[in-house]
N, C-alpha and C positions, 0 to 999 in steps of 0.2 A: 620314573615318572615321564611324562611327556607332555611339554610344557610349551603352550604355544603362546608368543610374544605377538599382540596385536600393535601395529604402529597405525594411527588413524592418521596421520600425516604422509606427505609424499617424499618424504627425505631418507632413501636407503643408507644413508651414512649414519642417521641415527638408531635406525633397526640394528645396522650393523653393530654398533658401540652397545645396545640394549643385551645382544645376543651374550658378546663377549662378558659383557658385565655381568648379567645373569647365570652366565656357566660359573664363573669365581665366587657366584653367593650361592648356588643350588646345590644340595646333595650330591655326592658322587654317584656316577650313573644316571642323572638327569640327562633325557634327550632335548632339547630344547631347538624350537623352530621361532624364526624371526620372521614378518609377515607386514608388508609397506602397502598403504592405500596406492591404486593407480588412478585416484580423483582426488581432489581436495586441494587445501592450502599446504605448503612447505615447510608451515609452521601454524602452530594452532594460538591466536592470540586475539580472538575476537569470537563474539556469540554466533556471528555467521559462521564462522571454521569452523569452530564446535558442532553447531547444527549439522555442516555436512560431514565432519570428522564419525560423528553418532553413524549416520547410513554407510559410511565408509569398513567402519569398525564391524555391523552387521553382515555386510559383505565378507569381510574377511572369515569371521567367526561360521556362518554356513557352510562356507567350502570347506574349512579345514577341521573343524571340532570333533569329527567322528574318528580321526586318526589322533585324539590328545587327550589328555586325563584333566587338565586344568588349561585356563587361558588368563593373561594378566592384560587388561586394556592400559596400554603404554602411554596415556595420557593425564597428567597430572590434575585435570577436571572432571576424569571421570565421564566424556559425554557417550551419553548413551549407553550407562551401563544397565540400568533398569530395565531397557529395551533387549539388551543384550541375555540380561539374565531370564527374559521371556523366553526367549527362542532357544537358549541353551539346553544342550544334555549333559555338557560338563560345567565344573565349579567357574565364575567367571569374578576375576577379582580386581578391583580398580585400586589404581596406584592411591588416590588422596584417601580414598576410604582406608585403606591398611595403615598409611601411616597416621592417617589422624585418629584412629583407634589407638595406634600403639603409643603416641605423643598425649593424647589424652590419658593415658591410663599411667602417665609419670605427673600430672598436674595439668595447670594452664601453659598453654603452647600456642607457638606462631609460627607462621609459614612465613619462608623467604623464597622467591620466587624472579622470572623472570617476564617483561611485559607489563605496562601500568593498566590495561585492561583487567587482568588476571584478577586484581582485587577486590571489584564489586562483583566479579563473576563466580569467584571463590566464597566469598562472605554469602552470596544466594543460594550457592550449595551446602556450605555448612549450615547454615540455617534451617534445612531440611533432616539434618542428623540429629544424633545422638547427643554429639558433643557441643552442640551450639554455643552451651554454658561457659564453655572450659577455653574458646578462642580467647587468646591476649592479643594480638594483632595479625595484622598482613604486610608485609613490606616488599617490594618490589624495585627491581633495578629497570632502567630502561630497554637494555638490551634483551634480545629473546632469549629463550634458552639456548636455538641452536649457535646464536653471536655468541654468547657466554662460554658454552660449550669449545670453541675456536682460540679462547685465549684463556686456558687453565692459569697460568700465573695473575692476570689481571683479575681472573672472575675471582680467586681464592680472595683475593685483597678486598674487593667490593663486598660479596656475601659475608665475609666474615666481619666487616663494620655494619653490617646491617643484622647479623645474627646476634654481634654486641648489644645494638641498641633492644632488640627484643628482649635480651636478659636485666639491663639495666634498666631501661625505661619504661616496658611493658610487662616487665613480671614474669616473663616465660620461665619455666622450667626446662622445656624441651624447643625443639627449632626443626622444622621439617624442613626440609628442600625439596621443593616442590619443582617437578620436570623431569621429563626422558633427561634433557640435555642436560643436567646437573645431576645424574647419576656419577658416581665416583668421589666426588668431592666432599662429601660428608666427614671424613677422619681429619683433612687438612684445615677446613672451614672450623671443627670443634676445636682441634688445636689451638687456632689461631684466635678465636674468640674465648677460649674458655668455657665452653658450651656445649650442654647435651644435643647434638645434633642428628635426625635421623634423615637415611636416606629412601626416599620413596621407593626405588625398585626394590633393594633390601627389604623393605615390608611387606609390598607386594610378595615378592618370592618368597617368604615366612610364610605369609597367608594361603598361598596356592600349594604347599607341601603341607599343611594343617586342613586345608579344603578334604585333597586325596585322601585323606586317613580316616572320614567319614562318609557315609551316606548322601548323595547327592539329590536333591529333592527338587525335580523338574517342575515346571509352572504346569498344571493338569487343566487350566480354569481359560487358556488362550483360545478361541475358536479359529476354525478356520477359515481361512480370510482371500479371497481371487484378488490379484494386482496385476500391475501392467507396466511394462517398461523396467521392470528390475532383474537384476541378474537372475540367472537359473536358478543357483543356489538358496538364493533370498525367496526369489517365490515360491519354489518346493517348500521352504521352510515356511512361509505364512500359510498354506496350503496343508501343512501337515496338521496334525494332531500328537499329543504325546500320551 
């Protein structure tokens, strides 16, 4: 399997971390490519940054998809996921969608992530999914995902405390660590909080593997649309009919 990891922010350090982590999670023989946005926010923590990230992700997908079997949108809020799937010729997996589906199968679930604005943004996102009635809570720390990733010991303590509260006060059976910067912390947080904790990247890799095992049904209803000022690959994709 050839897996493309799309980082829609401008942090190459996060992209490198995601590739290393995905290599540890994916089946043997998987070829993993990471790509980083050339424009936009260094980390995504607002609606404006997420909107820009959706455009960045479309650029990256249209440039790289022909050489891959599946792609992961490596931002927990899944910015532009529906648009990516509309234009994709390969399966596109959202980290939020994949981990929420996995957590909801275990019962009521909570999300722990970095950045205060993510709480209302994620509630809006989940309200449109089949799992909205299963959400127990969303708890955030003030630091961004990139800040948390830079302080592993402090991050485990902070995330474990929120995770414990999700279980004890909110009634969560499972807790998702949401965010590319938080990948790799799930096992340590689970041990510290005595709670089932899901890594959103791990859930996305598992979903990508499953998606490549069945035919991908591309969107055949998208019209050919002229455009102006876009990257060459994105402009060509908007003109192309499937």
